[in-house]
N, C-alpha and C positions, 0 to 999 in steps of 0.2 A: 952711342946709346941714346935713345930718345928720352926727353924729360917727361914730366907729368902731363903736359899738355900736348905731347907729340912733337914738339919742336926740339931741335938739337941744342945741347948745352943747357937744358932746363929752363929756357926762356919761356915766359908765359905772356900771352897777348894782354895788352892793356884794356881796361874797361873804360868806355866813353859814355857821355850822356846820350840819351835816346833821341837823337836829332830827328829821325823820321816822325815822331809824335809832335815835335815842335814845328816841323815843316807842314804837317797836316793841319795843325791849329792855325798857322799863318794862311794856309790855303782856304780854310773855312772863313776866316776874317776877310780875305780878299773876295771870296764869293759873296759874302754879305755886303761888302762895299759895292760890288758890281750890281747887286740887286737894288741898290738905292735908286737907280735910274728906272726901275720897273714902275710902270704906271698903274699896276694892278694891286688890289688888296692882297691877293695870294702871294705875289712877289715880295711884298713887304713883310708878310708873315714868315715866308721862307727865309728872307734875309735876316729877320730877327732871330729865328731859330738857329741859323748857321752861325751868326756872329756872337750869339750869347751861349746857348746850351751846348752846341757842338764844339765851338772853339774853347770854351772854358772847361768842358769835360775832357777834351784832349790835353789841355794844359794841366789839369788835375792828374791825368794818367801820366803825363810827362814827369810831373813832380814826384809822384809815387815811385815810378821806376828809377828816377834819378837818385832819390834818397836811398833806395835799396842798393843801387850800384855804388853809391858813395861809401858804403860800409866795407866795400872790397878794397884791400890794400893796393890793388893794381889800378884803381880809378885815376884817370887823368883829367884834370880840370880843364874845361873850355871856358875861358874868361868871358867871351862874348855872350855865351848862353845866359849868364846871370843877368845880362842887360836886355836881352831880346825877349825872354819870356814875359816879364812885366809889361814891356812895350806892346806885345801882342795882346795881352789881357786888356790893357787900357784902350787900345784901338778897337778891340772887339766890343767893349762896353760902350764906347762912344758911337760906334756904328749901330749897335742895337738901340741906343737912345734915339738916333735919327729915324730908325724904322718905327719905333714906338710912336714918335711924333707923327709920322705919316699915317700910321694906323689909326691913331686917335683923331686926326684931322678928317680922315675918311669916315670914321664912325660918327663924328659929330655933324657931318654935312649931309 
């Protein structure tokens, strides 16, 4: 006889952190870092938006979903995630600051 979740023996699938949101935030930061080499004003604005608004928005969504999932008794902790999310945020802020510096330099010149 099938259990509540459809698995035999009543086993239920574990709940994990929303890794795709964390991966998307890391990709946004990487895209912002790649745009540091852009010689154009538009490239620096795009890099700033990617590494600040997009990355931090995705990290906020990750935190929200993760907190909701942590309330479930089947939640399985991923210890590395607790260290990766703040590192992505700090890297995104640093890259955004470099873009702001380039934007300010171009506007001043």
